[in-house]
Biopython code that builds the backbone (N, CA, C, O; Angstrom):
import numpy as np
from Bio.PDB.StructureBuilder import StructureBuilder

atoms = [
    (1, "MET", "N", (22.695, 154.822, 22.630)),
    (1, "MET", "CA", (23.864, 153.469, 22.538)),
    (1, "MET", "C", (24.365, 154.214, 24.389)),
    (1, "MET", "O", (24.608, 155.282, 24.950)),
    (2, "LYS", "N", (24.263, 152.669, 24.667)),
    (2, "LYS", "CA", (24.916, 152.541, 25.907)),
    (2, "LYS", "C", (26.514, 152.474, 26.533)),
    (2, "LYS", "O", (27.137, 151.732, 25.774)),
    (3, "THR", "N", (27.435, 152.979, 27.655)),
    (3, "THR", "CA", (28.294, 153.519, 28.058)),
    (3, "THR", "C", (29.016, 152.480, 27.053)),
    (3, "THR", "O", (29.603, 152.818, 26.025)),
    (4, "ARG", "N", (28.820, 150.683, 27.694)),
    (4, "ARG", "CA", (29.691, 149.795, 27.651)),
    (4, "ARG", "C", (29.636, 149.364, 25.953)),
    (4, "ARG", "O", (30.619, 148.790, 25.486)),
    (5, "HIS", "N", (28.409, 149.675, 25.038)),
    (5, "HIS", "CA", (28.683, 149.815, 23.608)),
    (5, "HIS", "C", (29.729, 150.361, 22.777)),
    (5, "HIS", "O", (30.473, 149.825, 21.957)),
    (6, "PHE", "N", (29.578, 151.949, 23.312)),
    (6, "PHE", "CA", (31.016, 152.791, 22.818)),
    (6, "PHE", "C", (32.676, 152.161, 23.044)),
    (6, "PHE", "O", (33.675, 152.245, 22.330)),
    (7, "ALA", "N", (32.457, 151.579, 24.232)),
    (7, "ALA", "CA", (33.827, 150.481, 24.744)),
    (7, "ALA", "C", (33.574, 149.617, 23.794)),
    (7, "ALA", "O", (33.805, 150.166, 22.717)),
    (8, "ALA", "N", (33.272, 148.708, 23.676)),
    (8, "ALA", "CA", (33.544, 147.716, 22.620)),
    (8, "ALA", "C", (34.095, 148.108, 21.149)),
    (8, "ALA", "O", (34.884, 147.570, 20.372)),
    (9, "LEU", "N", (33.328, 149.281, 21.124)),
    (9, "LEU", "CA", (33.418, 150.049, 19.394)),
    (9, "LEU", "C", (35.296, 150.821, 19.378)),
    (9, "LEU", "O", (36.027, 150.893, 18.390)),
    (10, "ALA", "N", (35.636, 151.313, 20.897)),
    (10, "ALA", "CA", (36.663, 152.358, 20.801)),
    (10, "ALA", "C", (37.595, 150.699, 20.728)),
    (10, "ALA", "O", (37.840, 150.698, 19.521)),
    (11, "LEU", "N", (38.083, 149.663, 21.149)),
    (11, "LEU", "CA", (38.656, 148.908, 21.406)),
    (11, "LEU", "C", (38.358, 147.598, 20.255)),
    (11, "LEU", "O", (38.550, 146.416, 20.538)),
    (12, "MET", "N", (38.096, 147.852, 19.564)),
    (12, "MET", "CA", (38.436, 146.873, 17.625)),
    (12, "MET", "C", (38.886, 147.619, 16.538)),
    (12, "MET", "O", (38.617, 148.798, 16.305)),
    (13, "GLY", "N", (39.433, 147.032, 16.029)),
    (13, "GLY", "CA", (41.058, 147.340, 15.096)),
    (13, "GLY", "C", (40.868, 145.977, 14.888)),
    (13, "GLY", "O", (40.233, 145.054, 15.399)),
    (14, "TRP", "N", (41.729, 146.186, 13.852)),
    (14, "TRP", "CA", (41.961, 145.426, 12.234)),
    (14, "TRP", "C", (43.622, 144.674, 11.982)),
    (14, "TRP", "O", (44.690, 145.184, 11.643)),
    (15, "TYR", "N", (43.488, 144.182, 12.101)),
    (15, "TYR", "CA", (44.514, 143.220, 11.878)),
    (15, "TYR", "C", (45.284, 142.848, 10.258)),
    (15, "TYR", "O", (44.290, 142.284, 9.800)),
    (16, "LEU", "N", (45.931, 142.797, 9.535)),
    (16, "LEU", "CA", (46.541, 142.346, 8.518)),
    (16, "LEU", "C", (47.687, 141.045, 9.140)),
    (16, "LEU", "O", (48.826, 141.067, 9.607)),
    (17, "ILE", "N", (46.686, 139.986, 8.848)),
    (17, "ILE", "CA", (47.586, 138.847, 9.279)),
    (17, "ILE", "C", (47.802, 138.342, 7.937)),
    (17, "ILE", "O", (47.201, 138.822, 6.975)),
    (18, "VAL", "N", (48.637, 137.391, 7.832)),
    (18, "VAL", "CA", (49.610, 136.293, 6.965)),
    (18, "VAL", "C", (49.850, 135.029, 7.142)),
    (18, "VAL", "O", (50.732, 134.768, 7.960)),
    (19, "PRO", "N", (49.186, 133.929, 6.476)),
    (19, "PRO", "CA", (49.496, 132.438, 7.152)),
    (19, "PRO", "C", (51.161, 131.843, 7.125)),
    (19, "PRO", "O", (52.115, 132.104, 6.393)),
    (20, "PRO", "N", (51.057, 131.319, 7.794)),
    (20, "PRO", "CA", (52.306, 129.896, 8.651)),
    (20, "PRO", "C", (53.016, 130.565, 7.339)),
    (20, "PRO", "O", (52.564, 131.484, 6.656)),
    (21, "THR", "N", (54.622, 129.646, 7.116)),
    (21, "THR", "CA", (55.318, 129.487, 6.037)),
    (21, "THR", "C", (55.561, 127.697, 6.413)),
    (21, "THR", "O", (55.541, 127.099, 7.488)),
    (22, "THR", "N", (55.720, 127.368, 5.427)),
    (22, "THR", "CA", (55.989, 125.515, 5.842)),
    (22, "THR", "C", (56.731, 125.158, 4.205)),
    (22, "THR", "O", (56.571, 125.597, 3.066)),
    (23, "ARG", "N", (57.550, 124.176, 4.818)),
    (23, "ARG", "CA", (58.957, 122.845, 3.919)),
    (23, "ARG", "C", (58.242, 121.986, 3.870)),
    (23, "ARG", "O", (57.591, 121.536, 4.813)),
    (24, "ILE", "N", (58.245, 121.436, 2.215)),
    (24, "ILE", "CA", (57.864, 120.096, 2.912)),
    (24, "ILE", "C", (59.182, 119.189, 2.305)),
    (24, "ILE", "O", (60.075, 119.236, 1.460)),
    (25, "TRP", "N", (58.644, 118.369, 3.332)),
    (25, "TRP", "CA", (60.363, 117.261, 3.258)),
    (25, "TRP", "C", (62.022, 118.021, 3.720)),
    (25, "TRP", "O", (63.105, 117.437, 3.778)),
    (26, "TRP", "N", (61.694, 119.616, 4.022)),
    (26, "TRP", "CA", (62.735, 120.025, 4.574)),
    (26, "TRP", "C", (63.765, 120.981, 3.380)),
    (26, "TRP", "O", (64.825, 121.596, 3.484)),
    (27, "VAL", "N", (62.758, 120.695, 2.202)),
    (27, "VAL", "CA", (63.880, 121.050, 1.168)),
    (27, "VAL", "C", (62.584, 121.759, 0.615)),
    (27, "VAL", "O", (61.416, 121.640, 0.986)),
    (28, "GLY", "N", (63.475, 123.004, -0.993)),
    (28, "GLY", "CA", (62.275, 123.322, -1.453)),
    (28, "GLY", "C", (62.265, 125.062, -1.095)),
    (28, "GLY", "O", (62.882, 125.534, -0.140)),
    (29, "PRO", "N", (61.631, 125.694, -1.839)),
    (29, "PRO", "CA", (60.906, 127.136, -1.595)),
    (29, "PRO", "C", (60.062, 126.192, -0.307)),
    (29, "PRO", "O", (59.876, 125.015, 0.002)),
    (30, "GLU", "N", (59.661, 127.789, 0.248)),
    (30, "GLU", "CA", (58.905, 128.104, 1.117)),
    (30, "GLU", "C", (56.900, 128.469, 0.536)),
    (30, "GLU", "O", (56.337, 129.152, -0.319)),
    (31, "ARG", "N", (56.594, 127.742, 1.380)),
    (31, "ARG", "CA", (55.109, 127.899, 1.229)),
    (31, "ARG", "C", (54.164, 128.420, 1.934)),
    (31, "ARG", "O", (54.437, 128.523, 3.130)),
    (32, "THR", "N", (53.064, 128.814, 1.585)),
    (32, "THR", "CA", (51.912, 129.507, 2.560)),
    (32, "THR", "C", (51.135, 127.941, 2.497)),
    (32, "THR", "O", (50.884, 126.945, 1.819)),
    (33, "ASP", "N", (50.986, 128.682, 3.884)),
    (33, "ASP", "CA", (49.814, 127.214, 4.267)),
    (33, "ASP", "C", (48.448, 127.976, 4.357)),
    (33, "ASP", "O", (47.971, 128.159, 5.477)),
    (34, "ASN", "N", (47.840, 128.397, 3.332)),
    (34, "ASN", "CA", (47.063, 129.576, 3.561)),
    (34, "ASN", "C", (45.706, 128.717, 4.447)),
    (34, "ASN", "O", (44.892, 129.446, 5.013)),
    (35, "THR", "N", (45.493, 127.038, 4.544)),
    (35, "THR", "CA", (43.549, 126.521, 5.099)),
    (35, "THR", "C", (44.756, 126.376, 6.337)),
    (35, "THR", "O", (45.094, 125.197, 6.234)),
    (36, "ALA", "N", (45.495, 126.934, 7.352)),
    (36, "ALA", "CA", (46.231, 127.104, 8.853)),
    (36, "ALA", "C", (44.274, 127.778, 9.433)),
    (36, "ALA", "O", (43.340, 128.292, 8.818)),
    (37, "GLN", "N", (44.498, 127.387, 10.813)),
    (37, "GLN", "CA", (43.816, 128.230, 11.377)),
    (37, "GLN", "C", (44.415, 129.437, 11.516)),
    (37, "GLN", "O", (45.601, 129.668, 11.748)),
    (38, "MET", "N", (43.043, 130.586, 11.277)),
    (38, "MET", "CA", (43.695, 131.668, 11.988)),
    (38, "MET", "C", (44.352, 132.189, 13.127)),
    (38, "MET", "O", (44.760, 133.331, 13.338)),
    (39, "SER", "N", (44.386, 131.256, 13.770)),
    (39, "SER", "CA", (44.880, 131.385, 15.197)),
    (39, "SER", "C", (46.625, 131.294, 15.122)),
    (39, "SER", "O", (47.529, 131.771, 15.809)),
    (40, "LYS", "N", (46.565, 130.391, 13.869)),
    (40, "LYS", "CA", (48.682, 130.188, 14.011)),
    (40, "LYS", "C", (49.317, 131.022, 13.189)),
    (40, "LYS", "O", (50.528, 131.238, 13.221)),
    (41, "TRP", "N", (48.240, 131.694, 12.157)),
    (41, "TRP", "CA", (48.629, 132.736, 11.315)),
    (41, "TRP", "C", (49.326, 134.485, 11.919)),
    (41, "TRP", "O", (48.889, 134.914, 12.987)),
    (42, "THR", "N", (49.967, 135.000, 11.435)),
    (42, "THR", "CA", (51.106, 135.822, 11.862)),
    (42, "THR", "C", (50.404, 137.435, 12.262)),
    (42, "THR", "O", (49.664, 137.660, 11.305)),
    (43, "ILE", "N", (50.331, 138.383, 13.034)),
    (43, "ILE", "CA", (49.674, 139.375, 13.038)),
    (43, "ILE", "C", (51.037, 140.385, 12.108)),
    (43, "ILE", "O", (52.248, 140.361, 12.325)),
    (44, "GLU", "N", (50.507, 140.949, 11.389)),
    (44, "GLU", "CA", (51.970, 141.889, 10.806)),
    (44, "GLU", "C", (51.686, 143.175, 10.373)),
    (44, "GLU", "O", (52.201, 143.704, 9.388)),
    (45, "GLN", "N", (50.535, 143.877, 11.407)),
    (45, "GLN", "CA", (50.325, 145.809, 11.025)),
    (45, "GLN", "C", (48.750, 145.492, 12.140)),
    (45, "GLN", "O", (48.001, 144.516, 12.198)),
    (46, "SER", "N", (48.756, 146.717, 12.838)),
    (46, "SER", "CA", (47.467, 146.759, 13.560)),
    (46, "SER", "C", (47.549, 147.892, 13.092)),
    (46, "SER", "O", (48.509, 148.662, 13.055)),
    (47, "PHE", "N", (45.761, 148.072, 12.457)),
    (47, "PHE", "CA", (45.072, 149.080, 12.634)),
    (47, "PHE", "C", (44.019, 149.742, 12.866)),
    (47, "PHE", "O", (43.346, 148.953, 13.530)),
    (48, "ASP", "N", (43.236, 150.998, 12.715)),
    (48, "ASP", "CA", (42.334, 151.040, 13.819)),
    (48, "ASP", "C", (40.787, 151.293, 12.500)),
    (48, "ASP", "O", (39.593, 151.376, 12.787)),
    (49, "LYS", "N", (41.480, 151.360, 11.008)),
    (49, "LYS", "CA", (40.146, 151.386, 10.596)),
    (49, "LYS", "C", (40.516, 149.952, 9.156)),
    (49, "LYS", "O", (41.634, 149.782, 8.669)),
    (50, "ALA", "N", (39.081, 149.022, 8.715)),
    (50, "ALA", "CA", (39.600, 148.761, 7.705)),
    (50, "ALA", "C", (39.646, 149.361, 6.101)),
    (50, "ALA", "O", (39.800, 148.758, 5.039)),
    (51, "GLY", "N", (39.469, 150.633, 6.359)),
    (51, "GLY", "CA", (40.289, 150.489, 4.677)),
    (51, "GLY", "C", (41.481, 151.072, 4.988)),
    (51, "GLY", "O", (42.110, 150.964, 3.935)),
    (52, "LEU", "N", (42.526, 151.893, 6.161)),
    (52, "LEU", "CA", (44.054, 151.543, 6.030)),
    (52, "LEU", "C", (44.070, 149.990, 6.020)),
    (52, "LEU", "O", (44.658, 149.715, 4.974)),
    (53, "CYS", "N", (43.633, 148.502, 6.817)),
    (53, "CYS", "CA", (44.423, 147.670, 6.983)),
    (53, "CYS", "C", (43.966, 147.638, 5.002)),
    (53, "CYS", "O", (44.883, 147.421, 4.210)),
    (54, "GLN", "N", (43.268, 147.752, 4.750)),
    (54, "GLN", "CA", (43.234, 147.076, 2.967)),
    (54, "GLN", "C", (44.446, 148.479, 2.011)),
    (54, "GLN", "O", (45.504, 148.342, 1.396)),
    (55, "ASP", "N", (43.907, 149.252, 2.210)),
    (55, "ASP", "CA", (45.733, 150.193, 1.723)),
    (55, "ASP", "C", (46.998, 149.340, 1.817)),
    (55, "ASP", "O", (47.629, 148.988, 0.820)),
    (56, "ALA", "N", (47.305, 149.054, 2.967)),
    (56, "ALA", "CA", (48.133, 148.414, 3.585)),
    (56, "ALA", "C", (48.826, 147.130, 3.282)),
    (56, "ALA", "O", (49.933, 146.628, 3.478)),
    (57, "ARG", "N", (47.924, 146.881, 2.831)),
    (57, "ARG", "CA", (47.346, 145.207, 2.183)),
    (57, "ARG", "C", (48.146, 145.117, 0.450)),
    (57, "ARG", "O", (49.139, 144.647, -0.105)),
    (58, "LEU", "N", (46.995, 145.867, 0.175)),
    (58, "LEU", "CA", (47.518, 146.372, -1.199)),
    (58, "LEU", "C", (48.980, 147.370, -1.966)),
    (58, "LEU", "O", (49.316, 147.848, -3.049)),
    (59, "ALA", "N", (49.498, 147.239, -0.473)),
    (59, "ALA", "CA", (50.175, 148.291, -1.283)),
    (59, "ALA", "C", (51.818, 147.365, -0.705)),
    (59, "ALA", "O", (52.942, 147.734, -1.045)),
    (60, "THR", "N", (51.526, 146.146, 0.208)),
    (60, "THR", "CA", (52.680, 144.776, 0.549)),
    (60, "THR", "C", (52.433, 144.362, -1.009)),
    (60, "THR", "O", (53.119, 144.906, -1.874)),
    (61, "GLU", "N", (51.689, 143.632, -1.273)),
    (61, "GLU", "CA", (51.428, 143.096, -2.823)),
    (61, "GLU", "C", (52.218, 142.942, -3.505)),
    (61, "GLU", "O", (52.495, 141.924, -4.138)),
    (62, "ARG", "N", (53.164, 144.832, -3.476)),
    (62, "ARG", "CA", (53.718, 145.406, -4.917)),
    (62, "ARG", "C", (54.918, 144.845, -4.270)),
    (62, "ARG", "O", (55.389, 144.282, -5.259)),
    (63, "ILE", "N", (55.804, 144.578, -3.257)),
    (63, "ILE", "CA", (57.521, 144.836, -3.067)),
    (63, "ILE", "C", (57.904, 143.419, -3.400)),
    (63, "ILE", "O", (57.287, 142.600, -4.081)),
    (64, "SER", "N", (59.267, 143.287, -2.661)),
    (64, "SER", "CA", (60.172, 141.775, -3.615)),
    (64, "SER", "C", (59.204, 140.797, -3.579)),
    (64, "SER", "O", (58.090, 140.861, -3.059)),
    (65, "ALA", "N", (59.994, 139.392, -4.496)),
    (65, "ALA", "CA", (59.050, 138.272, -4.830)),
    (65, "ALA", "C", (59.239, 137.850, -4.044)),
    (65, "ALA", "O", (58.259, 137.110, -4.129)),
    (66, "ASP", "N", (59.944, 137.382, -2.620)),
    (66, "ASP", "CA", (59.474, 136.074, -1.764)),
    (66, "ASP", "C", (58.526, 137.191, -0.777)),
    (66, "ASP", "O", (57.304, 137.059, -0.844)),
    (67, "ALA", "N", (59.034, 138.164, 0.032)),
    (67, "ALA", "CA", (57.651, 139.058, 0.420)),
    (67, "ALA", "C", (56.293, 138.758, -0.349)),
    (67, "ALA", "O", (55.428, 137.952, -0.008)),
    (68, "ALA", "N", (56.302, 139.796, -1.745)),
    (68, "ALA", "CA", (55.687, 139.342, -2.215)),
    (68, "ALA", "C", (54.287, 137.923, -2.229)),
    (68, "ALA", "O", (53.067, 137.852, -2.377)),
    (69, "ILE", "N", (55.118, 137.270, -2.046)),
    (69, "ILE", "CA", (53.811, 135.913, -2.306)),
    (69, "ILE", "C", (53.576, 135.096, -0.688)),
    (69, "ILE", "O", (52.956, 134.073, -0.395)),
    (70, "ARG", "N", (54.372, 136.064, 0.144)),
    (70, "ARG", "CA", (53.584, 135.300, 1.378)),
    (70, "ARG", "C", (52.429, 136.910, 1.387)),
    (70, "ARG", "O", (51.235, 136.728, 1.624)),
    (71, "MET", "N", (52.839, 138.073, 1.170)),
    (71, "MET", "CA", (52.197, 138.501, 1.360)),
    (71, "MET", "C", (50.592, 139.178, 0.299)),
    (71, "MET", "O", (49.772, 140.080, 0.469)),
    (72, "SER", "N", (50.827, 138.161, -0.724)),
    (72, "SER", "CA", (49.159, 137.971, -1.284)),
    (72, "SER", "C", (48.153, 136.912, -1.299)),
    (72, "SER", "O", (47.141, 136.742, -1.979)),
    (73, "SER", "N", (48.900, 136.020, -0.035)),
    (73, "SER", "CA", (48.057, 135.805, 1.260)),
    (73, "SER", "C", (46.854, 136.454, 2.024)),
    (73, "SER", "O", (45.670, 136.173, 2.208)),
    (74, "ALA", "N", (47.892, 137.658, 2.455)),
    (74, "ALA", "CA", (47.153, 138.480, 3.307)),
    (74, "ALA", "C", (46.414, 138.527, 3.531)),
    (74, "ALA", "O", (45.793, 138.342, 2.484)),
    (75, "VAL", "N", (45.484, 138.723, 4.564)),
    (75, "VAL", "CA", (44.406, 139.534, 5.236)),
    (75, "VAL", "C", (43.711, 140.289, 6.067)),
    (75, "VAL", "O", (43.996, 140.087, 7.247)),
    (76, "CYS", "N", (42.981, 141.008, 5.891)),
    (76, "CYS", "CA", (42.740, 142.087, 6.947)),
    (76, "CYS", "C", (40.770, 141.324, 8.075)),
    (76, "CYS", "O", (39.601, 141.052, 7.800)),
    (77, "ILE", "N", (41.649, 141.349, 9.215)),
    (77, "ILE", "CA", (40.702, 140.897, 10.465)),
    (77, "ILE", "C", (40.260, 141.483, 11.002)),
    (77, "ILE", "O", (40.683, 142.638, 11.045)),
    (78, "SER", "N", (39.127, 141.116, 11.770)),
    (78, "SER", "CA", (39.155, 141.995, 13.350)),
    (78, "SER", "C", (39.080, 141.956, 14.056)),
    (78, "SER", "O", (38.217, 141.272, 14.606)),
    (79, "SER", "N", (39.864, 142.611, 14.601)),
    (79, "SER", "CA", (40.911, 142.260, 16.281)),
    (79, "SER", "C", (39.809, 140.733, 16.912)),
    (79, "SER", "O", (40.287, 139.638, 17.206)),
    (80, "ASP", "N", (38.094, 141.152, 16.991)),
    (80, "ASP", "CA", (37.556, 140.569, 17.925)),
    (80, "ASP", "C", (37.123, 139.050, 17.016)),
    (80, "ASP", "O", (36.710, 137.975, 17.452)),
    (81, "ASP", "N", (37.293, 139.309, 16.193)),
    (81, "ASP", "CA", (36.671, 137.935, 15.161)),
    (81, "ASP", "C", (37.556, 136.160, 15.685)),
    (81, "ASP", "O", (38.650, 135.595, 15.692)),
    (82, "PRO", "N", (36.287, 135.988, 16.001)),
    (82, "PRO", "CA", (36.339, 134.827, 17.312)),
    (82, "PRO", "C", (37.900, 133.341, 16.123)),
    (82, "PRO", "O", (38.271, 132.406, 16.832)),
    (83, "ARG", "N", (38.250, 133.350, 15.274)),
    (83, "ARG", "CA", (38.547, 132.864, 14.533)),
    (83, "ARG", "C", (40.303, 133.240, 14.885)),
    (83, "ARG", "O", (41.254, 132.581, 14.464)),
    (84, "LEU", "N", (40.367, 134.232, 15.592)),
    (84, "LEU", "CA", (41.895, 134.545, 16.226)),
    (84, "LEU", "C", (42.210, 133.567, 17.397)),
    (84, "LEU", "O", (43.365, 133.451, 17.806)),
    (85, "ASN", "N", (41.125, 132.833, 17.957)),
    (85, "ASN", "CA", (41.149, 131.895, 19.711)),
    (85, "ASN", "C", (41.119, 130.980, 19.181)),
    (85, "ASN", "O", (41.726, 130.067, 19.741)),
    (86, "SER", "N", (40.554, 130.695, 18.070)),
    (86, "SER", "CA", (40.347, 129.074, 18.128)),
    (86, "SER", "C", (40.988, 128.103, 18.189)),
    (86, "SER", "O", (41.559, 127.726, 17.166)),
    (87, "PRO", "N", (41.148, 127.183, 19.702)),
    (87, "PRO", "CA", (41.847, 126.513, 19.342)),
    (87, "PRO", "C", (42.235, 125.202, 18.410)),
    (87, "PRO", "O", (43.254, 124.537, 18.224)),
    (88, "ILE", "N", (40.979, 125.191, 17.961)),
    (88, "ILE", "CA", (41.305, 123.435, 16.500)),
    (88, "ILE", "C", (41.019, 124.105, 15.635)),
    (88, "ILE", "O", (41.012, 123.662, 14.487)),
]
sb = StructureBuilder()
sb.init_structure("model")
sb.init_model(0)
sb.init_chain("A")
sb.init_seg("    ")
for serial, (resi, resn, name, xyz) in enumerate(atoms, 1):
    if name == "N":
        sb.init_residue(resn, " ", resi, " ")
    sb.init_atom(name, np.array(xyz, "f"), 0.0, 1.0, " ", f" {name:<3s}", serial, name[0])
structure = sb.get_structure()
């Protein structure tokens, strides 16, 4: 492998991201917007390996009710995924 390939692999990581929350008509419980663009999602944590990200995602699903609802939609995504920079 060439040196630039090693550098690219060293920079790659994983993000645990969650969708944005929204309310309908400013009342009622918050809801997650799973259809929002990935660039609008919030990065909760970053990891060096996909397995660590998945472990954290599964662990956070077992927490309190409000957070569990939001975290149930969380996904692990590569830090170089083009959807993170998508303007549309």
